[in-house]
C-alpha positions in Angstrom: 0.0 0.0 0.0 1.3 3.4 -0.9 0.1 6.5 0.9 0.3 10.1 -0.3 -0.7 13.0 1.9 -1.3 16.7 1.0 -2.3 19.6 3.2 -5.8 20.0 1.7 -9.0 18.6 3.2 -10.6 18.7 -0.3 -8.2 16.2 -1.8 -8.9 12.5 -1.9 -6.3 10.0 -3.3 -7.3 6.5 -4.1 -6.1 3.3 -5.7 -8.5 0.7 -7.2 -7.0 -2.8 -7.0 -8.9 -5.7 -8.6 -8.3 -9.4 -7.7 -9.8 -12.2 -9.7 -10.7 -15.7 -8.6 -11.7 -18.7 -10.5 -14.8 -19.9 -8.8 -17.9 -18.4 -7.1 -19.5 -20.4 -4.3 -22.4 -18.3 -3.0 -24.1 -19.6 0.0 -27.8 -19.1 0.6 -27.4 -18.8 4.4 -24.7 -18.5 7.1 -25.0 -22.0 8.5 -21.6 -23.8 9.1 -20.6 -25.8 6.1 -20.3 -29.5 6.5 -17.1 -31.4 5.8 -18.7 -33.2 2.8 -19.7 -29.8 1.3 -16.2 -28.4 1.7 -14.8 -31.6 0.1 -17.0 -31.1 -2.9 -16.0 -27.4 -3.2 -12.3 -28.3 -3.0 -12.6 -31.2 -5.4 -14.4 -29.0 -7.9 -11.9 -26.2 -7.8 -8.6 -28.1 -7.6 -7.2 -28.1 -11.2 -7.6 -31.3 -13.2 -3.8 -31.3 -13.7 -3.5 -32.4 -10.1 -4.0 -36.1 -10.3 -3.5 -39.2 -8.1 0.1 -39.4 -9.4 1.8 -36.0 -9.3 5.4 -37.3 -9.6 5.8 -35.9 -13.1 4.2 -32.5 -12.2 6.5 -32.1 -9.2 9.5 -33.0 -11.3 8.6 -30.4 -14.0 8.1 -27.8 -11.3 11.5 -28.5 -9.8 13.0 -27.7 -13.2 11.7 -24.2 -13.0 14.1 -21.5 -14.2 15.5 -19.6 -11.3 16.9 -16.1 -12.0 20.1 -14.8 -10.4 19.2 -13.8 -6.8 19.2 -10.2 -5.5 22.3 -10.9 -3.4 24.3 -11.5 -6.6 22.7 -8.9 -8.8 22.4 -5.8 -6.7 25.2 -3.3 -6.5 24.5 -1.3 -3.3 27.1 1.4 -4.1 25.7 1.8 -7.6 22.1 1.9 -6.4 23.0 4.6 -3.8 24.8 6.7 -6.5 21.8 6.3 -8.8 19.3 7.5 -6.1 21.3 10.1 -4.2 23.6 11.4 -6.9 26.5 13.4 -5.5 24.7 13.7 -2.1 26.2 11.5 0.6 23.3 9.8 2.4 23.3 9.1 6.1 23.9 5.4 6.7 22.3 3.5 9.7 25.2 2.6 12.1 23.5 -0.8 12.6 24.1 -1.8 9.0 27.3 -3.7 10.0 25.4 -5.9 12.4 24.4 -8.7 10.1 23.9 -11.4 12.7 21.6 -11.5 15.7 23.1 -12.0 19.3 22.2 -15.7 18.9 24.3 -16.1 15.7 21.4 -16.2 13.2 21.5 -14.0 10.1 19.7 -10.7 11.0 16.4 -10.3 9.1 16.2 -6.5 9.5 17.3 -3.9 7.0 20.0 -1.3 6.5 18.8 2.3 5.7 20.5 5.1 3.8 18.6 8.4 3.8 18.8 12.1 3.0 16.6 14.4 5.0 14.4 13.8 8.0 11.5 11.3 7.8 9.5 13.3 10.4 10.4 16.7 9.0 8.8 19.0 6.5 11.6 19.0 4.1 12.4 16.7 1.2 13.2 13.1 2.2 14.8 10.2 0.2 15.3 6.7 1.6 16.8 3.5 0.3 16.6 0.3 2.4 17.8 -3.3 1.8 18.0 -6.5 3.8 21.3 -6.7 5.7 21.3 -10.3 4.5 20.1 -9.9 1.0 18.9 -13.5 0.8 15.8 -12.3 2.7 14.9 -10.3 -0.4 13.6 -6.9 0.9 14.6 -3.7 -0.9 12.7 -0.4 -0.6 12.9 3.1 -2.0 10.9 6.2 -1.1 11.1 9.8 -2.4 9.1 12.6 -0.7 9.0 16.3 -1.8 9.2 19.1 0.8 5.9 20.4 2.2 4.4 23.2 0.1 6.2 22.3 -3.1 3.3 20.3 -4.5 0.0 21.9 -5.3 -2.5 19.1 -5.7 -4.8 21.2 -7.8 -2.0 21.8 -10.4 -0.7 18.3 -10.7 -0.5 17.4 -14.4 -2.3 14.3 -15.6 0.0 11.3 -16.3 0.4 10.6 -20.0 2.4 7.4 -20.1 0.6 4.1 -21.0 0.4 1.0 -18.8 3.0 -0.6 -21.1 5.4 2.3 -20.7 4.9 2.3 -16.9 5.6 -1.4 -16.7 8.8 -1.0 -18.7 10.1 1.8 -16.5 9.2 -0.1 -13.3 10.9 -3.4 -14.6 14.0 -1.4 -15.6 14.3 0.2 -12.1 13.6 -3.1 -10.3 16.3 -4.8 -12.4 19.0 -2.2 -12.4 18.6 -0.5 -9.0 16.9 -3.1 -6.8 18.5 -6.3 -8.0 15.5 -8.3 -9.3 16.2 -10.7 -12.1 14.0 -10.1 -15.2 13.8 -13.8 -15.6 11.5 -13.9 -12.5 9.1 -11.2 -13.8 6.2 -13.0 -15.6 5.5 -12.1 -19.2 1.8 -12.1 -20.2 0.8 -14.2 -23.2 0.1 -12.4 -26.4 -3.7 -12.8 -26.1 -3.9 -11.6 -22.5 -6.8 -9.3 -21.9 -4.8 -7.2 -19.4 -1.1 -7.9 -20.2 0.3 -5.4 -17.7 -0.3 -5.5 -13.9 -0.7 -1.7 -13.7 -3.4 0.4 -12.0 -3.8 4.2 -12.2 -3.5 6.4 -9.2 -5.9 9.4 -9.3 -6.5 12.5 -7.3 -10.0 13.8 -6.8 -10.9 17.4 -5.8 -14.2 18.9 -5.0 -14.6 22.5 -6.3 -16.4 25.3 -4.5 -19.6 24.7 -6.3 -19.5 20.9 -5.8 -18.0 20.1 -9.1 -15.7 17.0 -9.2 -12.3 17.0 -10.8 -10.5 13.6 -11.0 -7.0 13.6 -12.5 -4.8 10.5 -13.1 -1.4 11.4 -11.6 0.6 8.2 -11.4 0.8 4.5 -12.3 1.1 1.7 -9.7 2.9 -1.4 -11.1 2.2 -4.5 -9.0 4.4 -7.5 -9.9 4.1 -11.0 -8.4 7.2 -13.1 -8.7 6.9 -15.9 -11.2 9.1 -18.8 -12.2 9.1 -20.1 -15.8 7.9 -23.8 -15.8 6.4 -24.2 -19.3 3.5 -26.4 -18.1 0.2 -27.2 -19.8 -3.2 -27.9 -18.3 -5.3 -31.0 -19.3 -6.9 -28.9 -22.1 -3.4 -28.2 -23.6 -3.4 -24.5 -22.6 0.0 -23.1 -21.7 0.9 -22.3 -18.1 4.3 -20.6 -18.7 4.8 -19.2 -15.1 3.8 -20.2 -11.6 3.7 -17.8 -8.6 6.7 -17.8 -6.2 7.5 -16.0 -3.0 8.1 -12.3 -3.6 6.2 -9.2 -4.7 7.2 -5.8 -6.0 5.3 -2.5 -6.2 6.4 0.6 -8.0 4.8 4.1 -8.2 5.7 5.8 -11.5 5.0 9.3 -12.9 5.9 10.7 -16.3 9.1 12.2 -14.8 10.3 9.9 -12.1 9.7 7.0 -9.7 8.2 8.0 -6.4 8.3 4.7 -4.5 9.4 1.1 -5.0 9.0 -1.8 -2.6 10.4 -5.4 -3.1 9.1 -7.6 -0.3 9.9 -11.2 0.5 11.8 -11.9 -2.8 13.8 -14.6 -1.0 16.7 -16.4 -2.5 15.6 -19.7 -3.7 17.6 -22.9 -4.3 16.7 -26.5 -5.0 16.7 -28.9 -2.0 17.7 -32.6 -2.2 15.1 -33.2 0.5 12.3 -32.4 -2.0 11.8 -35.8 -3.8 9.1 -36.0 -6.6 8.6 -39.7 -5.5 7.0 -38.3 -2.3 4.3 -36.3 -4.2 0.9 -36.3 -2.6 -2.1 -37.7 -4.4 -5.1 -35.7 -5.4 -7.2 -37.4 -2.8 -4.7 -36.6 -0.1 -4.6 -32.9 -1.1 -8.3 -32.6 -1.2 -8.7 -34.0 2.3 -5.8 -31.8 3.7 -7.2 -28.6 2.1 -10.7 -29.3 3.3 -9.6 -30.1 6.8 -7.7 -26.8 6.9 -10.8 -24.9 5.8 -13.0 -26.7 8.4 -10.6 -25.6 11.2 -11.6 -22.0 10.4 -15.3 -22.9 10.8 -16.4 -21.6 7.4 -19.9 -20.1 7.2 -19.7 -17.4 4.5 -17.3 -18.5 1.8 -18.0 -16.8 -1.5 -15.0 -17.5 -3.7 -12.1 -20.0 -3.7 -9.1 -20.4 -5.9 -6.6 -23.3 -5.9 -3.5 -23.1 -8.2 -0.1 -24.8 -8.4 2.5 -22.5 -7.0 5.9 -22.3 -5.3 6.4 -21.8 -1.6 9.7 -21.9 0.3 10.9 -23.8 3.4 11.8 -21.9 6.5 15.3 -20.5 6.8 17.7 -22.6 8.8 21.3 -21.4 9.4 23.9 -19.9 11.6 26.8 -17.6 11.3 29.1 -20.5 10.5 26.6 -22.2 8.1 25.8 -20.3 4.9 22.5 -21.6 3.5 19.8 -20.1 1.2 16.8 -18.4 2.8 14.3 -20.4 0.7 14.4 -24.0 -0.5 12.0 -24.3 -3.4 8.9 -26.2 -2.5 6.2 -27.2 -5.1 2.8 -26.4 -3.5 -0.9 -25.5 -4.0 -1.8 -22.0 -3.2 -5.4 -21.4 -1.9 -7.1 -18.1 -1.8 -10.5 -17.9 -0.1 -12.8 -14.9 -0.2 -15.7 -14.6 2.2 -19.0 -12.8 1.9 -18.6 -9.2 3.2 -21.1 -8.3 5.8 -21.5 -6.2 8.9 -20.8 -8.1 12.1 -22.5 -7.6 15.3 -20.3 -6.5 18.2 -20.4 -10.0 19.8 -19.3 -11.6 16.5 -16.3 -9.4 15.8 -14.1 -11.3 18.3 -15.3 -14.7 17.2 -15.2 -14.6 13.4 -12.2 -16.3 11.8 -11.3 -15.0 8.3 -12.5 -11.5 7.8 -14.2 -10.0 4.8 -10.8 -9.8 3.0 -10.5 -13.5 3.0 -7.2 -15.4 3.5 -4.6 -17.4 1.7 -2.7 -20.6 2.5 -0.1 -22.9 0.9 -0.2 -26.7 0.9 2.9 -28.7 0.0 2.6 -31.0 -3.0 5.0 -33.5 -1.4 5.3 -35.2 2.0 7.9 -33.5 4.1 9.4 -34.3 7.5 7.9 -32.3 10.4 11.2 -30.3 10.7 10.6 -28.9 7.2 7.2 -27.3 7.7 6.5 -24.5 5.4 5.8 -20.8 5.8 2.2 -19.7 5.2 2.9 -16.0 4.4 0.7 -14.1 2.0 
């Protein structure tokens, strides 16, 4: 989420984000669903390419093309020069502490900045994971108070395609993301670029509305090239993987960029395609997980093959990747939005925004449980 503030009570800034799902499951009432009903829902939505022998599918997923990781691509000195120019930024003194007191790699970030984040002047910030395998890199630019007149902001002229190109170029050259892990939409895609328009709305003295598009928000989900096909023969070139990037672009510059959770991935010898779960096992596991949340108002559900990563394990003397690639099923559940009574607010499980969860496609030892981060 990106937040812009101006000193004007008449100005409203908004972003419209749209998320699509594959199946609608409207319920006539709010009674708890039975286990059999949930089983039917999951069975219907789980892609047909998930069969009772998923050895070949897991094998193909494990041959996914991994791009060069951020830790090897990013040039921090070059990024700082690109962002701050001749100005020398203030570097957080804790940047040199790359391990925790217990000897684990520190998960926090190093910050270089110019200006005061709490002041009224211009402020620029660049942050990156102390241990770049964690995959977090952030950039923020803020103008000084009073230098921006919301009513005079020019409308953005660039197209979604141009905004996407500018964002990808910045993510690749300045923030270390490999272009190989940025999905390319098929030629016949209805919306080939994951771009939304940021608009500013102002109410005039006579009640007239003036809405001006001022920036583009490019939202990229990491994807790994797998070259799969579904049972109908349709191409599935990329599958989702841990990591997301957002960039706010104007005609003249980039205002913000945020790379989150783009963890370094490597193959693990512990992931054996011979241990792939069957369709029946997955349906039962997913249904049991849904039932634990006491579902009453599910409206939409999506189940797709995806990649997750195993938890980080390592010490100062043992250099290991943050993420070990794990073939999985990603589930996204949306629930019916409704107003809750006060007594219900503390009892309800998933909220009106829904939730997501990952299920491993293979049997793993208990010590290799997976992260369920969105």
